[in-house]
C-alpha positions as CSV (number, residue, x, y, z in Angstrom):
1,X,-17.1,31.5,-33.8
2,X,-14.6,34.0,-32.0
3,X,-14.6,35.6,-29.0
4,X,-14.8,38.8,-27.6
5,X,-11.5,40.6,-27.0
6,X,-12.5,41.1,-23.5
7,X,-13.1,37.7,-22.8
8,X,-9.6,36.4,-24.8
9,X,-8.0,39.1,-22.2
10,X,-9.9,37.4,-19.7
11,X,-8.6,34.2,-21.0
12,X,-5.0,35.1,-21.4
13,X,-4.8,37.0,-18.0
14,X,-6.4,33.2,-16.4
15,X,-3.2,31.3,-17.8
16,X,-0.8,34.1,-17.2
17,X,2.2,32.7,-15.2
18,X,3.6,36.5,-15.0
19,X,1.0,37.0,-12.4
20,X,2.8,34.0,-10.4
21,X,4.7,35.5,-7.1
22,X,8.4,35.5,-7.9
23,X,10.7,32.8,-6.5
24,X,12.4,33.3,-3.4
25,X,16.0,33.5,-3.3
26,X,17.8,30.4,-1.8
27,X,19.7,31.0,1.7
28,X,23.4,31.8,1.2
29,X,24.5,32.5,5.0
30,X,28.0,33.6,4.1
31,X,26.2,36.7,2.5
32,X,24.8,39.7,4.5
33,X,20.9,39.9,3.6
34,X,21.5,43.3,2.3
35,X,23.8,42.0,-0.4
36,X,22.1,38.5,-1.4
37,X,20.5,39.8,-4.4
38,X,23.8,41.6,-6.0
39,X,25.9,38.9,-5.0
40,X,23.8,36.4,-6.9
41,X,23.6,38.8,-10.0
42,X,27.3,39.4,-9.9
43,X,27.8,35.4,-9.7
44,X,25.3,34.9,-12.5
45,X,27.2,37.0,-15.1
46,X,30.6,35.6,-13.7
47,X,29.1,32.1,-14.8
48,X,27.8,33.1,-17.9
49,X,30.9,34.5,-19.1
50,X,33.0,31.0,-17.8
51,X,30.1,29.0,-19.9
52,X,30.5,31.0,-22.9
53,X,34.2,31.9,-22.8
54,X,35.4,29.0,-21.0
55,X,33.4,26.1,-22.1
56,X,32.6,27.2,-25.3
57,X,28.9,27.0,-24.9
58,X,26.6,30.2,-26.9
59,X,26.0,33.0,-25.5
60,X,22.4,32.8,-25.0
61,X,22.1,29.1,-23.6
62,X,25.0,30.1,-21.2
63,X,23.0,32.8,-20.0
64,X,19.8,31.0,-19.6
65,X,21.6,28.3,-17.7
66,X,22.9,31.0,-15.4
67,X,19.7,33.0,-15.0
68,X,17.7,29.9,-14.2
69,X,20.1,27.8,-11.5
70,X,20.0,30.1,-8.4
71,X,19.4,27.1,-6.5
72,X,22.8,25.3,-7.8
73,X,24.5,28.4,-7.9
74,X,24.1,29.6,-4.5
75,X,25.9,26.2,-3.6
76,X,29.0,27.2,-5.3
77,X,28.6,31.0,-3.7
78,X,28.5,29.3,0.0
79,X,32.1,28.1,-0.6
80,X,33.4,31.5,-1.1
81,X,34.3,34.0,1.7
82,X,32.1,37.2,1.0
83,X,33.6,40.5,0.2
84,X,31.3,43.1,-1.3
85,X,34.0,45.2,-3.4
86,X,36.4,41.7,-4.6
87,X,33.2,39.2,-4.6
88,X,33.4,38.7,-8.7
89,X,37.1,38.5,-9.0
90,X,36.8,36.0,-6.1
91,X,34.0,33.8,-7.7
92,X,36.2,33.8,-11.2
93,X,39.2,32.4,-9.5
94,X,37.0,30.0,-8.0
95,X,35.6,28.4,-11.0
96,X,39.4,28.7,-12.8
97,X,40.5,25.7,-10.4
98,X,37.2,24.0,-9.5
99,X,35.0,22.7,-12.4
100,X,31.6,22.4,-12.0
101,X,29.2,19.6,-12.6
102,X,27.2,21.4,-15.7
103,X,24.6,18.8,-15.7
104,X,23.5,20.0,-12.2
105,X,23.2,23.9,-13.5
106,X,21.5,22.5,-16.9
107,X,18.8,20.6,-15.5
108,X,17.9,22.8,-13.0
109,X,17.5,25.9,-15.6
110,X,15.2,23.7,-17.7
111,X,13.2,23.6,-14.8
112,X,14.0,20.9,-12.8
113,X,13.1,21.2,-9.3
114,X,16.5,21.5,-7.2
115,X,15.7,18.5,-4.7
116,X,15.0,16.3,-7.9
117,X,18.4,17.1,-9.9
118,X,19.7,13.5,-8.3
119,X,17.4,11.4,-9.8
120,X,18.1,13.3,-13.6
121,X,22.1,13.4,-13.1
122,X,24.1,10.9,-15.2
123,X,26.7,8.7,-13.8
124,X,30.3,9.5,-14.8
125,X,29.6,12.6,-16.7
126,X,30.4,16.1,-15.1
127,X,30.6,18.2,-18.7
128,X,27.9,19.0,-21.5
129,X,30.5,18.4,-23.7
130,X,30.7,14.6,-22.8
131,X,26.8,13.8,-24.0
132,X,26.1,17.1,-26.4
133,X,23.0,15.6,-28.0
134,X,21.1,17.0,-24.8
135,X,22.3,20.2,-24.9
136,X,21.9,20.2,-28.8
137,X,18.0,18.9,-28.2
138,X,17.6,22.1,-26.2
139,X,18.5,24.6,-28.3
140,X,16.8,23.3,-31.0
141,X,13.8,23.5,-29.0
142,X,14.7,26.6,-27.3
143,X,15.4,28.1,-31.1
144,X,11.6,27.0,-31.8
145,X,9.9,28.7,-29.0
146,X,10.0,26.9,-26.5
147,X,10.6,28.6,-23.0
148,X,14.2,27.4,-21.7
149,X,12.9,26.8,-18.3
150,X,9.8,24.7,-19.3
151,X,11.6,22.3,-21.0
152,X,12.2,20.2,-17.8
153,X,8.4,19.5,-18.7
154,X,9.3,17.4,-22.0
155,X,12.2,15.7,-20.1
156,X,10.4,14.2,-17.1
157,X,8.0,12.9,-19.2
158,X,9.6,12.3,-22.4
159,X,13.5,12.2,-21.9
160,X,14.2,10.8,-25.2
161,X,13.2,13.3,-26.9
162,X,16.7,14.2,-25.7
163,X,18.5,11.6,-27.6
164,X,17.3,12.3,-31.0
165,X,19.3,14.1,-33.0
166,X,18.8,17.9,-34.2
167,X,17.4,17.2,-37.7
168,X,15.1,14.6,-36.5
169,X,13.5,16.6,-33.9
170,X,13.4,19.7,-36.5
171,X,11.4,17.8,-39.0
172,X,8.8,16.8,-36.4
173,X,8.6,20.2,-35.7
174,X,8.0,21.4,-39.1
175,X,5.3,18.7,-39.9
176,X,3.1,20.3,-37.3
177,X,3.7,23.9,-39.7
178,X,2.8,22.2,-42.4
179,X,-0.4,20.9,-40.8
180,X,-1.1,24.7,-39.9
181,X,-0.1,25.2,-36.4
182,X,1.7,28.2,-35.6
183,X,5.0,28.0,-33.1
184,X,3.1,29.4,-30.2
185,X,0.1,26.6,-30.5
186,X,3.0,24.0,-31.3
187,X,4.8,25.1,-27.9
188,X,1.5,25.0,-25.9
189,X,0.7,21.5,-27.4
190,X,3.8,19.9,-27.0
191,X,4.5,21.2,-23.1
192,X,1.1,20.0,-22.4
193,X,1.4,16.3,-24.4
194,X,5.1,16.0,-24.6
195,X,4.1,12.5,-26.4
196,X,3.3,14.7,-29.5
197,X,7.7,14.9,-29.9
198,X,8.4,11.6,-30.1
199,X,5.9,10.7,-32.4
200,X,7.7,8.5,-35.6
201,X,6.8,9.0,-38.9
202,X,3.2,10.1,-40.1
203,X,0.8,11.3,-37.5
204,X,-2.1,8.2,-36.4
205,X,-4.0,6.7,-34.2
206,X,-4.6,8.5,-30.9
207,X,-2.5,11.4,-31.7
208,X,-5.0,12.6,-35.0
209,X,-7.5,12.5,-31.9
210,X,-5.7,14.3,-29.9
211,X,-4.8,17.2,-32.6
212,X,-8.5,17.3,-34.4
213,X,-9.6,17.8,-30.6
214,X,-7.1,20.9,-30.1
215,X,-8.0,22.0,-33.4
216,X,-11.7,22.3,-32.5
217,X,-11.1,23.9,-29.2
218,X,-8.9,26.5,-30.5
219,X,-11.1,27.3,-33.6
220,X,-13.9,27.5,-31.5
221,X,-11.9,30.0,-28.9
222,X,-10.0,31.7,-31.7
223,X,-7.3,32.1,-29.5
224,X,-4.6,32.9,-32.6
225,X,-6.3,36.7,-32.6
226,X,-5.7,38.7,-29.3
227,X,-3.4,36.9,-27.7
228,X,-0.6,36.3,-30.3
229,X,2.9,35.9,-28.4
230,X,1.4,34.4,-25.1
231,X,2.3,30.8,-24.7
232,X,0.6,30.5,-21.3
233,X,-2.4,30.5,-22.5
234,X,-1.9,28.5,-25.4
235,X,-0.3,25.6,-22.5
236,X,-3.1,26.9,-20.3
237,X,-5.8,25.3,-22.5
238,X,-4.0,22.4,-23.7
239,X,-3.2,21.3,-19.8
240,X,-7.1,21.6,-19.3
241,X,-7.5,19.8,-22.2
242,X,-5.5,17.1,-20.6
243,X,-7.3,16.6,-17.2
244,X,-10.1,14.9,-19.3
245,X,-8.0,12.5,-20.7
246,X,-6.3,11.5,-17.6
247,X,-9.8,11.3,-16.3
248,X,-10.3,8.5,-18.8
249,X,-12.1,10.6,-22.1
250,X,-11.0,9.1,-25.1
251,X,-8.9,11.3,-27.5
252,X,-10.8,12.5,-30.3
253,X,-14.2,12.7,-28.0
254,X,-14.0,16.0,-26.3
255,X,-12.8,18.4,-28.6
256,X,-16.7,19.1,-29.3
257,X,-18.2,19.1,-26.1
258,X,-15.3,21.5,-25.0
259,X,-16.2,24.0,-27.8
260,X,-19.7,24.4,-26.0
261,X,-18.5,24.9,-23.1
262,X,-16.0,27.8,-23.0
263,X,-17.4,29.4,-19.4
264,X,-15.4,26.0,-18.2
265,X,-12.2,27.9,-19.3
266,X,-13.0,31.1,-18.4
267,X,-15.1,30.4,-14.9
268,X,-12.6,27.8,-13.3
269,X,-8.7,26.8,-12.9
270,X,-7.0,24.0,-13.8
271,X,-7.1,23.5,-9.8
272,X,-10.6,23.2,-9.8
273,X,-11.1,21.1,-12.7
274,X,-8.1,18.8,-11.0
275,X,-10.0,18.7,-7.6
276,X,-13.6,17.9,-9.0
277,X,-12.1,15.2,-11.2
278,X,-10.5,13.4,-8.5
279,X,-13.6,13.8,-6.1
280,X,-15.8,12.1,-8.5
281,X,-13.2,9.4,-9.3
282,X,-12.7,8.5,-5.7
283,X,-16.3,6.7,-6.5
284,X,-14.5,4.3,-8.0
285,X,-16.0,4.4,-11.2
286,X,-15.0,4.5,-14.9
287,X,-12.6,7.8,-15.4
288,X,-14.2,8.7,-18.7
289,X,-17.8,8.6,-17.0
290,X,-15.8,11.0,-14.6
291,X,-14.9,13.4,-17.6
292,X,-18.0,13.0,-19.6
293,X,-19.8,14.0,-16.4
294,X,-18.2,17.6,-15.9
295,X,-18.3,17.9,-19.4
296,X,-22.0,17.5,-19.5
297,X,-22.5,18.8,-16.2
298,X,-19.7,21.5,-16.1
299,X,-22.4,23.1,-13.0
300,X,-20.4,20.7,-10.5
301,X,-17.6,22.5,-10.9
302,X,-19.1,25.4,-8.5
303,X,-20.4,22.8,-5.7
304,X,-19.1,23.1,-2.1
305,X,-17.6,19.6,-1.8
306,X,-15.8,19.5,1.0
307,X,-16.8,21.4,4.5
308,X,-20.7,20.6,4.3
309,X,-21.9,18.4,6.8
310,X,-24.4,15.4,5.5
311,X,-26.4,12.9,7.2
312,X,-26.1,9.3,5.5
313,X,-29.6,8.7,5.7
314,X,-30.8,11.8,5.1
315,X,-28.8,12.4,1.7
316,X,-29.9,8.9,0.8
317,X,-33.3,9.8,0.8
318,X,-32.8,13.2,-0.7
319,X,-31.8,11.9,-3.5
320,X,-34.0,9.5,-4.2
321,X,-34.3,5.9,-2.2
322,X,-37.5,4.9,-0.8
323,X,-38.1,3.7,2.8
324,X,-37.8,0.6,2.1
325,X,-34.4,0.4,0.7
326,X,-33.2,3.0,3.5
327,X,-34.3,0.4,6.2
328,X,-32.3,-2.4,4.0
329,X,-29.4,-0.2,3.8
330,X,-29.2,0.3,7.5
331,X,-29.3,-3.0,8.4
332,X,-26.9,-4.1,5.8
333,X,-24.3,-1.2,6.5
334,X,-24.4,0.1,10.1
335,X,-20.9,1.2,10.7
336,X,-22.1,3.9,7.6
337,X,-24.9,5.1,9.4
338,X,-24.7,8.8,11.1
339,X,-23.1,11.7,9.8
340,X,-20.0,12.7,7.8
341,X,-18.5,15.4,5.6
342,X,-19.5,16.0,2.1
343,X,-16.0,15.4,1.7
344,X,-16.5,12.0,2.5
345,X,-19.5,10.9,0.0
346,X,-17.3,9.5,-2.4
347,X,-16.2,7.0,0.0
348,X,-19.6,6.8,2.0
349,X,-21.0,5.5,-1.7
350,X,-18.8,2.7,-1.9
351,X,-18.9,1.8,1.5
352,X,-22.8,1.4,1.0
353,X,-21.8,-0.2,-2.5
354,X,-23.9,2.8,-3.9
355,X,-21.0,4.4,-5.5
356,X,-22.6,3.6,-9.2
357,X,-26.5,4.5,-8.6
358,X,-25.0,7.8,-6.8
359,X,-23.2,8.7,-10.1
360,X,-26.2,8.2,-12.2
361,X,-28.3,10.2,-10.0
362,X,-26.0,13.4,-10.5
363,X,-25.6,12.9,-14.0
364,X,-29.5,13.0,-14.1
365,X,-29.9,16.1,-11.3
366,X,-26.9,17.3,-10.8
367,X,-28.5,19.8,-8.5
368,X,-29.4,17.2,-5.9
369,X,-25.7,17.7,-4.6
370,X,-25.8,21.1,-3.8
371,X,-29.5,21.6,-2.8
372,X,-29.1,19.6,0.4
373,X,-29.5,20.5,3.4
374,X,-28.5,19.0,6.8
375,X,-31.5,18.5,9.4
376,X,-31.3,18.3,13.1
377,X,-33.8,15.4,13.2
378,X,-31.7,13.1,10.8
379,X,-30.8,10.5,12.8
380,X,-30.5,12.3,15.9
381,X,-30.7,9.1,18.1
382,X,-27.4,8.2,16.4
383,X,-26.2,11.4,17.6
384,X,-26.9,10.9,21.1
385,X,-25.4,8.0,21.1
386,X,-22.0,9.0,19.5
387,X,-21.8,11.9,21.5
388,X,-21.4,10.8,24.7
389,X,-18.2,8.0,23.3
390,X,-16.5,11.3,21.6
391,X,-16.5,12.9,24.6
392,X,-14.5,9.8,25.9
393,X,-12.4,10.2,22.9
394,X,-11.5,13.6,23.2
395,X,-10.9,13.1,26.8
396,X,-8.2,10.4,26.3
397,X,-4.4,10.6,26.8
398,X,-3.5,11.4,23.3
399,X,-6.9,12.8,21.6
400,X,-5.1,14.1,18.8
401,X,-3.8,11.4,17.6
402,X,-7.4,9.9,18.4
403,X,-9.2,12.2,16.5
404,X,-6.8,12.0,13.2
405,X,-7.9,7.8,13.9
406,X,-11.4,9.3,13.7
407,X,-10.7,10.9,10.3
408,X,-9.6,8.3,8.8
409,X,-12.3,6.1,9.6
410,X,-14.9,8.7,8.5
411,X,-12.5,9.0,5.0
412,X,-13.4,5.7,4.3
413,X,-17.3,5.5,4.8
414,X,-17.8,5.0,8.9
415,X,-19.7,7.2,10.2
416,X,-21.0,9.1,13.7
417,X,-22.2,6.4,15.6
418,X,-21.3,3.8,18.1
419,X,-19.9,1.1,15.8
420,X,-17.4,3.3,14.3
421,X,-15.9,4.2,18.2
422,X,-16.0,0.5,18.9
423,X,-13.8,-0.2,16.0
424,X,-11.5,2.5,16.7
425,X,-10.9,1.5,20.0
426,X,-9.5,-1.8,18.8
427,X,-7.2,-0.3,15.9
428,X,-3.7,0.8,16.5
429,X,-1.5,2.8,14.4
430,X,-1.1,6.3,13.1
431,X,-3.5,7.6,10.6
432,X,-1.3,7.4,7.8
433,X,-0.1,4.0,8.9
434,X,-3.7,3.0,8.8
435,X,-4.9,4.6,5.3
436,X,-1.4,2.1,3.7
437,X,-3.1,-0.8,4.9
438,X,-6.5,-0.1,4.1
439,X,-5.0,0.6,0.6
440,X,-3.2,-2.2,0.2
441,X,-6.1,-4.8,0.7
442,X,-8.1,-2.5,-1.6
443,X,-5.3,-2.9,-3.9
444,X,-5.2,-6.8,-3.2
445,X,-8.7,-6.9,-4.8
446,X,-11.3,-6.8,-2.1
447,X,-14.5,-4.4,-2.8
448,X,-14.7,-1.6,-1.1
449,X,-17.9,-2.5,1.2
450,X,-16.7,-5.8,1.6
451,X,-13.6,-4.3,2.8
452,X,-15.6,-1.9,5.5
453,X,-18.2,-4.9,6.5
454,X,-14.6,-7.0,7.4
455,X,-13.2,-3.8,9.3
456,X,-16.2,-3.4,11.4
457,X,-16.8,-7.2,12.5
458,X,-13.0,-7.8,12.2
459,X,-11.0,-4.3,13.4
460,X,-7.7,-6.3,14.2
461,X,-7.1,-6.5,10.6
462,X,-5.7,-3.3,10.3
463,X,-3.2,-3.6,12.8
464,X,-1.1,-6.0,10.8
465,X,2.0,-5.0,8.9
466,X,1.5,-3.9,5.2
467,X,4.2,-6.9,3.9
468,X,2.3,-9.5,6.0
469,X,-0.8,-8.8,4.9
470,X,0.2,-9.0,1.3
471,X,2.5,-12.4,2.2
472,X,-1.2,-13.9,3.7
473,X,-2.8,-12.6,0.7
474,X,-0.7,-14.3,-2.0
475,X,-0.6,-17.4,0.3
476,X,-3.9,-17.5,-0.1
477,X,-4.6,-16.8,-3.6
478,X,-1.8,-19.0,-4.4
479,X,-1.0,-22.1,-2.5
480,X,-4.3,-22.3,-1.0
481,X,-6.0,-21.7,-4.6
482,X,-8.9,-19.9,-2.7
483,X,-10.2,-16.2,-3.5
484,X,-10.6,-13.1,-2.0
485,X,-14.5,-14.0,-1.4
486,X,-12.8,-16.2,1.6
487,X,-12.5,-13.3,3.7
488,X,-16.6,-12.6,3.9
489,X,-16.2,-16.3,5.8
490,X,-13.3,-15.9,7.5
491,X,-11.7,-12.2,8.1
492,X,-9.8,-13.6,10.8
493,X,-7.6,-15.4,9.0
494,X,-5.5,-11.9,8.3
495,X,-5.1,-11.9,11.9
496,X,-3.0,-15.3,12.7
497,X,0.7,-16.0,11.8
498,X,1.5,-17.0,8.3
499,X,5.0,-19.5,9.2
500,X,3.9,-20.4,12.2
501,X,0.2,-20.9,12.1
502,X,-1.0,-20.8,8.8
503,X,0.9,-22.5,6.4
504,X,1.6,-25.6,9.0
505,X,-2.0,-26.0,9.8
506,X,-2.5,-25.9,6.0
507,X,-0.5,-28.2,5.1
508,X,-2.0,-30.6,7.7
509,X,-5.1,-30.0,6.3
510,X,-4.0,-30.6,2.5
511,X,-2.9,-34.3,3.9
512,X,-6.0,-35.0,5.4
513,X,-7.7,-34.5,2.5
514,X,-5.2,-36.5,0.0
515,X,-5.8,-39.6,2.7
516,X,-9.3,-39.1,3.0
517,X,-8.9,-38.6,7.0
518,X,-10.5,-35.5,7.1
519,X,-13.5,-35.6,9.7
520,X,-16.8,-34.2,8.5
521,X,-17.3,-30.3,9.4
522,X,-13.4,-29.7,10.7
523,X,-12.8,-26.7,8.2
524,X,-9.5,-24.8,7.8
525,X,-11.0,-22.0,9.6
526,X,-11.8,-24.2,12.8
527,X,-8.1,-25.4,11.8
528,X,-6.6,-22.0,12.3
529,X,-8.6,-20.7,15.1
530,X,-8.3,-23.7,17.5
531,X,-5.6,-23.5,20.3
532,X,-2.5,-24.8,20.0
533,X,-3.6,-27.3,22.7
534,X,-6.6,-28.3,21.2
535,X,-5.0,-28.8,18.1
536,X,-2.7,-30.9,18.7
537,X,-5.5,-33.0,20.4
538,X,-7.7,-33.0,17.4
539,X,-4.2,-34.2,15.5
540,X,-3.9,-37.3,17.6
541,X,-7.8,-38.1,17.5
542,X,-7.8,-38.2,14.0
543,X,-4.9,-40.4,13.2
544,X,-1.6,-41.5,15.4
545,X,0.7,-40.6,12.4
546,X,-1.2,-37.6,12.1
547,X,1.7,-35.3,13.4
548,X,4.4,-37.1,11.2
549,X,2.3,-35.4,7.9
550,X,2.3,-32.1,9.2
551,X,4.6,-30.8,7.1
552,X,8.4,-30.2,7.4
553,X,7.8,-27.4,9.8
554,X,6.0,-29.5,12.6
555,X,9.4,-29.7,15.3
556,X,10.4,-26.3,14.8
557,X,7.1,-25.2,15.3
558,X,6.6,-26.6,18.0
559,X,9.9,-25.9,19.1
560,X,9.4,-22.5,18.8
561,X,6.0,-22.3,20.8
562,X,5.6,-22.5,24.0
563,X,5.5,-26.1,24.2
564,X,1.8,-26.6,24.3
565,X,2.3,-27.1,28.6
566,X,5.2,-24.8,29.0
567,X,8.0,-27.5,29.2
568,X,11.3,-26.4,29.2
569,X,12.5,-25.3,25.4
570,X,16.7,-25.6,26.1
571,X,16.1,-28.8,27.7
572,X,13.6,-30.8,24.7
573,X,16.4,-29.0,22.3
574,X,19.2,-30.3,24.0
575,X,17.3,-33.7,24.3
576,X,16.4,-33.6,20.8
577,X,19.6,-32.8,18.8
578,X,21.8,-35.4,21.4
579,X,19.2,-37.8,20.2
580,X,19.4,-37.4,16.5
581,X,23.6,-37.4,16.6
582,X,23.5,-40.9,14.6
583,X,27.2,-40.9,15.3
584,X,27.5,-42.2,18.9
585,X,25.1,-42.3,21.8
586,X,25.1,-38.8,24.0
587,X,24.9,-39.3,27.1
588,X,23.2,-36.0,28.6
589,X,22.4,-35.3,31.9
590,X,19.0,-33.9,32.0
591,X,16.4,-32.8,34.8
592,X,13.4,-33.3,33.3
593,X,9.6,-33.3,34.2
594,X,6.9,-35.9,33.3
595,X,5.2,-32.6,31.6
596,X,8.3,-32.4,29.5
597,X,8.5,-35.9,28.9
598,X,5.3,-36.1,27.2
599,X,5.9,-32.7,25.2
600,X,9.3,-34.5,24.0
601,X,7.2,-37.6,23.2
602,X,5.1,-35.6,21.1
603,X,8.3,-33.8,19.3
604,X,10.0,-36.9,18.8
605,X,6.8,-39.0,17.5
606,X,7.2,-37.3,14.0
607,X,11.4,-37.1,14.0
608,X,11.1,-40.8,14.5
609,X,11.3,-41.9,18.3
610,X,7.8,-44.2,18.2
611,X,6.1,-46.1,21.1
612,X,8.0,-49.3,20.2
613,X,11.2,-47.4,20.7
614,X,10.1,-46.1,24.2
615,X,9.0,-49.8,25.4
616,X,11.9,-51.3,24.3
617,X,14.1,-48.8,25.9
618,X,12.2,-49.5,29.3
619,X,12.3,-53.0,28.6
620,X,16.2,-52.8,29.0
621,X,16.2,-50.9,31.8
622,X,14.1,-53.3,33.7
623,X,16.7,-56.1,32.3
624,X,13.5,-57.7,31.2
625,X,13.6,-60.2,28.3
626,X,13.1,-58.8,24.5
627,X,10.1,-60.0,23.7
628,X,9.1,-57.7,20.2
629,X,5.7,-59.3,20.1
630,X,3.1,-57.1,19.8
631,X,1.4,-57.6,22.9
632,X,4.1,-57.2,25.1
633,X,5.1,-54.0,23.5
634,X,1.8,-53.0,23.4
635,X,1.7,-54.0,27.8
636,X,4.9,-51.8,28.1
637,X,3.7,-48.9,26.3
638,X,1.0,-49.2,28.4
639,X,2.8,-49.0,31.2
640,X,4.5,-46.5,30.3
641,X,1.7,-44.3,29.9
642,X,0.1,-45.1,33.0
643,X,3.7,-44.0,34.5
644,X,2.9,-40.7,32.8
645,X,-0.7,-40.0,33.0
646,X,-2.1,-42.2,35.5
647,X,-4.5,-44.4,34.3
648,X,-5.3,-47.2,31.7
649,X,-6.9,-46.3,28.4
650,X,-9.1,-49.2,26.4
651,X,-9.8,-49.4,23.2
652,X,-13.8,-49.6,23.2
653,X,-14.4,-51.7,20.6
654,X,-11.5,-54.8,21.9
655,X,-11.7,-53.7,25.7
656,X,-8.2,-54.1,25.1
657,X,-5.4,-51.4,25.9
658,X,-4.5,-49.0,23.3
659,X,-1.2,-49.2,21.9
660,X,0.8,-48.9,18.8
661,X,-2.1,-50.1,16.3
662,X,-4.6,-47.7,18.3
663,X,-6.0,-44.2,18.5
664,X,-4.4,-43.5,21.4
665,X,-5.1,-39.7,22.6
666,X,-2.3,-38.4,24.5
667,X,-3.8,-34.8,24.7
668,X,-7.4,-36.0,25.7
669,X,-5.5,-38.6,28.7
670,X,-3.5,-35.7,29.9
671,X,-6.2,-32.6,29.9
672,X,-8.4,-35.6,31.9
673,X,-5.6,-35.5,34.4
674,X,-5.0,-31.9,34.7
675,X,-9.3,-31.8,35.3
676,X,-9.2,-33.9,37.9
677,X,-6.0,-33.1,39.5
678,X,-5.6,-29.6,38.9
679,X,-2.0,-29.8,37.8
680,X,-0.1,-31.7,35.1
681,X,3.5,-30.9,37.1
682,X,2.4,-33.5,40.3
683,X,1.8,-36.7,39.8
684,X,1.0,-39.6,42.3
685,X,4.1,-41.0,43.9
686,X,3.3,-44.2,42.9
687,X,4.5,-43.6,39.4
688,X,7.8,-42.4,40.3
689,X,9.8,-45.2,39.8
690,X,8.7,-45.6,35.9
691,X,9.3,-42.0,36.0
692,X,13.0,-42.4,37.0
693,X,12.7,-44.9,33.9
694,X,11.6,-42.9,31.5
695,X,14.6,-40.0,32.4
696,X,17.5,-42.8,32.4
697,X,15.9,-43.7,28.8
698,X,15.7,-40.5,28.0
699,X,19.4,-39.7,29.1
700,X,20.8,-42.7,26.9
701,X,18.4,-43.0,24.0
702,X,19.9,-42.4,20.7
703,X,17.8,-43.0,17.2
704,X,19.1,-45.1,15.0
705,X,17.6,-43.8,11.5
């Protein structure tokens, strides 16, 4: 059925690009403003003559290039001193001795923006004659009816079209005409769907479905009558059809629906169509569901979905949730309660895990979204609690920065409530940075509602560097072989340092499981969250050899930290390096305290220095006979430990001194000493003699691995 002529004229005007405002002329600083237009016109004529006579381009195409490359041309004009009477001759002389990059002018002329030219310019090529295939393809397309300044749409999406021979391109274009399409319809279709020009052989598959949809639309609209010669109308209709394909609608399924919904084309622009499609796509549902929603319920295109203010509970009640369901939603998702804006509703529904239900309700009763009116009584108590905190937010030192962060929180589904303000005070960074970190976690596979819930309980995850977030997630899913559901149990995992905390402790955790030493109730989350002091204490409690198996990075880990009791790192580092020197014994003068010796002992055990070594060294210093029995070694070790820690420790079963063969808990003993004396750096005077022996041993000891 044909459209009335008045509607055809309306359709033609609706898509016409002639109504668009003219391009602003580029800046040319060396040319007075009143002469700028005249100077550029003269430069275009000179350039056309140069490309035609000097570079042997057909005059028509030389003129196309000159007329549609204003920015490249103005860059040339800037290099020439302007004089009104002599400008044309000056420009001719300049081109004679300064050849131009013809590809730069060509690509701008076919519609590629001047700021993007660097991405398309070929390397090591300056003249179009060096790559004639590109120009020849453009000439074939232009001769068929493609507007020269719109060929860039084809090149951006399918640059391989410009690598085909002239005969191949002509053959494909002729194939469309043989199917009954006019030149203008082919131009409009191919500009909107460049993939049509790269079809090999016969039309098949989705191409057939696409052509079938377009034929239904064009036949129903009878566009060929009344708009002949207007390529913008053909292109505009095809662009609107493409919006539905980009929304996920299957090719071959949309033609009949579009034919019945003519007013979609007449009443709404492509921008409105894209805007509404993007709005519903933010629900995170299948794209084809969104496309079908707009086709089946085109009334949603007229809804105001940006500025209206909504109440979460009020909107859900208006959409049909009963009171019991509302109470459950309020209990489970407190961060989403309060007021928000209509533009944030898609993410609000995802934060509530109601996005699928919401889309179904809109499909069934689309008028519900347009008929909702905010009531003053909706969540009035939440509004009052939020208002007091909001006033403090506005009076802070950086109110603009704070408001942008609040807008970000609203955009991901957080409402106007006290919990949102509490989270806001614990996240740092600009709103764009927060959004990037949020998207990293979302794209990693976390559910939207799960991620919002994690943020509400552990806001600091949004303070992490995006690269670190990705690395931690990769380690969790890779080496740890865990799933993203682990964040439901321990979201703070993302807040710890990967190299210095997560990796070494996980490898220690894996070693404990492998050896069957893993204590009951000692989870990996507990291990990571435990402070360094408690972690080391627990490691020695589990097994005396445990630190030796905490991974290759154990020594580096403790050397690079504050050493648990803030021992002097340079001193300990030098001691380690001296002791690990296998070529000769090193005598290094160190002023080492008892606390530093304690940390030195902790570090050197995994590096090869055992209590047996310490005992042997002490016996040598005392000029005692070498008695290597286990009993004697344990006694000497006990003496050394008494010197450092101030009391005996006995095995609870045998009542004997704990030594090399027992689980001696160094951390626990030193902690007990600190609790009773206040400071481990001030030990009783009675142990000074043995401390000096330890110091002397450290200076002279050499590990023989």
